N, C-alpha and C positions, 0 to 999 in steps of 0.2 A: 489310545486306546480304552486301555484297561478302567476299572470299579467293584466296588462292594462294602458291606458293611452297618454296623449302627454305636451308640455311642452310649457308655453309662463309667461307672464305679473313674477305675480305673483305664481310659483311653488306648492307652500306646501297649497295654495288656490285654483286656476288651477283644479291639480290634486282629489285632493278633489273634485270640484266642480265635474269631467270629471267623475270619480269613477262611485257614485253616480248618475250621470245625465246618463250615461252608460248604469247601472243594471237597470233605470227608463225607455228608451228606449226601452228595451230585455224586456217588461214585459206581452205586450204582446206575443210576441213569448214566454216565458215561460211561460207561461201560459198554450199555448198549449202543451209544452214539460213534466209540470205538471201535465196535465189531462194523458198523452199516458204514463207516470212512475208511477199513478193510477192503471193504466188497468195493465200492465204491473207489477207495486207490486202484485197485486192481485196472480199473478203467480209465486211470488217469485223472485220478484225482489224489488229491493232497493225504499227507497225513494226518491223525489228531492225537495232542499231546498235553498234559497241563501245565503249569508255570512247575509242579514238583517233580516234574520229569528231569528238568533240569535248563525248559528252556526259561527265553525271555517269557513274558505277557504284555499286554495292551491293556489300557483303561482308558474309553471318552466316557465324559460326564461330567456332574458343576462343583465346581470347588466350594467344598459345605463349609470349612474351616481348618484351624491351623494349628497344626501342634506340632508336626514338618508340613508337612499340606494332606486334606483330606478331602478327596473327591467323592463322595454322596456316600461318607459318612466313611469311607473308609481311608486308615491313616497309614500314607508314606512315607517313607523318609525320604527327603531331598537334598538331606547338606554337599553331594558329589550332581546333582542334576542340573544341568544347564537348562534355564526357561529361555525359548525364543518366541516366534513367531512370523508369517512367511507377509511379507510386503510386496507393493503392487509390482516389484522388480522381478520376482520368481527367489528371494532372496530371503533367507530366514537373519533377522534380527534381536537381538537380547531385549527383552522383556521381563514384568513384572506379574507376577499370582494374583490375585485382586480376591476376593467375596463377589460369589457369582457367577462366576469364568464359566465359560464350560470350555475344557482343555483335553487332549490326549496328550496321552502317557505312556512310558514306555518302563517296566520294573522288571527284578530278577525274583528270584525264587522265595527273596525276604521280606519283601516289599519293599525294596530299595526302589525309588525311580530314577532314571536313569535319564530320563529328558522329559521334559517339561512340553508341551505347542500348545500355546494361546489362539482359539480360532473363535473368533468375533466374529457372527452371520452378517452385520450394519453397522455401515460406519457411514454415515452422511445426516443429512437435512431431514427433521420434522418438516411431515408432507401433511402429515394429517393431524389436526389436538387432539389429546384423551376426550373418548366417551366418558359419562357415567359409569360402563362397564368396561373402562379400559380401554377399548380399540382405538385406537391411534395407528398413525403410521409412518416410517421413515421412508423419504427413497423410495412414495405408492410402495411397499409392502404392508400388508397387514401385522400388525405388529398387538398381539395381548399381553398390557398389564396386568399383574394379577395385585389388587388390593389389600385382601384380608386373608385370614390363614381357611377362608372355608372352602375355596376354591374347589366343586367338584373332581377336580385331579390331583389332588393332593398337595398341589404345585406349593410354594415355602410364593410367601410375596417376594413381591423386584425388590433386589437389591437397587434404587437409586441415588445416583451419586451424583451433584455439586446441584441440586435443587434438594429445595425443605418440601417439598411433595409434588407428586401431580398436578396438585393446578398450575407449580411455578413454568411447570412445561412451554415452550413458546415456537408459534409457527418460522420454520428459520433456525430452530438452536440444532450447530452438528452433534446428533448421541451417536457412541458407539453400544450398540444391541448386543447381546447374548442369549442362549436361549435353546427349545427346544422346538423344529418343528412339526407341528404336527395340521392333517387334513381338516379342514372347518367346512361342513355344509354349507353353513349358515354365510357361509361368504365365497360357496362355490373356491377355493384357491389351499395351501397348503401358506397357513399364516406361524407366526415367531412368535410362542408365550415364552415371554420376556423372563432369563431368571438374574439380569442386571441388564441397568442401563446406566452410562458417566456423561453426562454431559461435560461436550469437550470445549475448553477454551479459545481453541485455535483452528479452523477449521486445515483438513488434512489437504493437501495437493490432487490424490484419490478419492474418490469415493469409492465404500467399497459394498454391493448387493451382495446378496446372498440367498438360497435358500433351492429349492430343486427344481432341476430343467427336467422338460414337459417340451413337446412334440421336437425331438430333437431331428436339424438336416442340413446332411454338409457343416460348417460352421456354422451354425446359428442355433438357438431354441428359445423357448419362453421359460422367466420365472415363476414357477407356484399357479400358477394359474392358464387353461390355454389360449385365454385375452393378458397374460401378463406382461411384463418388460420382455420385448423383443431383442436379441444380446445377439451382438457378430462381432465374430476374434477373427485374426489373420488364425489358430491354432488351437486349437483343444487338447483336450488332454486323450490318449488314443480311448482309454479302454470307459470312455464318458457314453451314459445309455440316458437314456429317461427313467426316472428316480432316485439317479444319483443327486447328493447336495452337493453345492457347488459353491465357490467364493469368486465375483467378480469385482473386477478394479476395474474403472475410467477415469478422466479427467474431468474434472467440473465443468467442462464446457461442453463433454463427450455426453454429461450425464441430462443439461441444458440443452442441448436438441434435441436429444431421443422424446419421441412422440410415439401413438398407438401405431402407425406405421412407417415412424426412420427406428431403425437401432440402435443401439447405445451400442457405441465402437466400441469393445473392451478392449485395455490395456494387457489385461491378463486372466485367463477363466484356474483353478485348480481345483480338483478333486477333493472335498475338504472331510469326510469318512470315509474308513475304512470298507472297503472289499472285503471275500472270501481271499479273492488275489489278493491283500498285501500282509494275510497269517500265512507267516512258513510253517513248515515243521516244528514242535516244539515252542509255540506260542498259544496262547489261550485272550478271547478279548473278554474285558469286563464291559458292559454297557448298562448306562443309563438313560432315561428320558421318557419322554412321557409314550406311552403306546398312543398308537392313531392303527385304522383300518385294519383293527383286528376281522379275522375271517377264522369264525371256530371252526366250519368246514374244511376248508385246509389247512387247518390250523399254523397260522400265522399269523405275524407279526411286524408293525414297521416301526422302527424307532429310528427319529434322526435320519430320515431317508432310509435306512438297511433294512430289505426285509429280512426276519429270522424266521426260521422253521422251527414251530415249538416240536420239541423228541417225543415220541412215539413213547406212548406210558407215562407221559410228566404230569404229572396232575399239579391243577395251579384254575387260579380264582380268575372266571370267564368273566362273570361280569364285572372288577375291578381293568381288566385288558379295553369291552365293550366302553366304557364310560373314558378311558382313555386317561385313565390313572398314570403316578412317575412308578417307574418300572427298572429294577437291575435283573439285568442278567447275565449266565455265565455263559459266552458260545465260545463254540469251538467250529472249526472249519470240517466240513464233512464233503470233497469234492469239490462241486462249484460252489454249496451253498458254506450259510450261516447258519449253525444247529443247534440250539439252546438247551442245556443241560438242567439249567432251575431257572424261576425266574421266583422274584422278591416283588412284592408289592408294599405299597405305604399303610397299605389298610390294612394288611397283614397282622400279623401275633407275633409278640416277639422271641425272637429277639430280631426278626427281620421288617420291622416294622417303625422305620424308623428313615434309610438309607437316604441322609444327608439331611431333612426336612428340618432337626434340628440345627444348629447352629456351636459348634464345639472350640475357643480359641485359648490355644495356650502359651503365654509370652513373659519377660523378663523387664521386670517393670519397677516407678519408685518413685516419688511424691507424690503420692494422693493421697489425701485426709479420707480414711477409712468411715472419718464414726462421723457423717452427716445422713438428712435424713433419705438424701439420693444422691448418687453421686455419679460422674460421665465422665468416662478419662476414653484414651485413646489404649488399644491392645490390637499387635501383629496388624497396622495400619484401618483396622477400624474401630469404629466409633462406638460405649457400650453405654446403656443408661439403668443403673443399680437399685433399687431400693433398698434404705438402711436388711430390710429382713428380710433378701437374701442375700445378705453381705455374710461370711461368717466368719464366726470370733478367731479365725487366722488368721485374716484380715486386720481384722482391729484389734492388734494390739501391737501390732507394727510400728516402729515410728516411722516418720518420712524419709529418713536418709536412709529406709536400707534395699537391698534390690533383692526384691522376691521374685518368687513365680505366680504367675493369677492366673490362675483354668476357670475359664466362666464358661456357663451353658447358658441357650436362647435362644434371640432369633428375630429377624426383622417380625415386627405387626402392622408396619404402616410406611409403604415406599417413599423413601428420604428420608426418616427418622432412623436414629441407633439403631441396636442393637438391644431389647432388650432381656438383661439379662434375668435370667430363673435359679443361679445359686454361682456363687462367688465364692472361690476356695483363695486362700493363701498358703504359700512353702518359702523357704528356703532358695535363693535364687543355685539355675543347676549349670 
């Protein structure tokens, strides 16, 4: 559940400077939040303390690169971190981290990741093909593919794995989808703006739906709209409420049998995002995603199903929140609420204007001929395309057999295509 930062010159050093500078810049606002929390604590609420006070923190956001692992532009050392994901039986299985995934990680005061949980939002068949604007459906849930870098939300183009492009997606393809849930008035539903879509070669035994709970009654609810998929389960999380983001597993046959009047019989329902009750004393939350349902009067914004109160006196770009831009918040628990002490937006000014919008890859490799007009290679499991003009001389002087450390800055320009590098540098392998 953690997050925050930007990329430049020396990424590791920069992130550490940015991370601590971001926390220090929020101290005056944080003091206000702390005073409020102490008042509420006397009424039964919890303490508020940042990572710097010795507690661990949580980050919830999107994987934007690898040095160690980079989430929304913040680098976390991951050499000792476990990487897992929940399955349909409620167990955690070993997994791997990929570009564009939504993850939740726990980190210490030095930004060392202790655990990383991979959080897919949908896993199942394509039920409506993408239109010109990127709208499609997976398991009957609305998904929007971001097609280019001019999206008004400042979202990066969707990472599309297993397909050469959006046009190659076929009806019935099994897709695993990650992204941000946001309310969309044009669909009268909560929709998933995709950060990553991967076509799976083999359909899993269980499908996985997801989204925002509506109309909770007993052990049934609807997903994402008042007339959305009706879900029935033998049991639900005890703290489940309308507005919570969930993951829902069901058998393929149960999915096939469900209809507007016949509920989907779920094998498991899990709440997949953080609530105030999940944050213990000494913890903080770095939260990244698309702003949704911004209320200027109440000073609240919803990010990934979590309603966040904006601290009194906090100066922010209300227009950016109103148009649903990608944002990064530093959040603390105040009583039974999540309160943001700082909010950064991608349309903001440096150094807080990236927030993972750019891709950064750092890794060791060899055997690449850097002296051609265009070079395509794989780094940290990500395909990269680099024109000669962006390749530094530090790479061109390297022999094919030398093991080197390569640093790539760039981004996805079109779904299904490699990361386009804007700068490639090389140094001796570490």
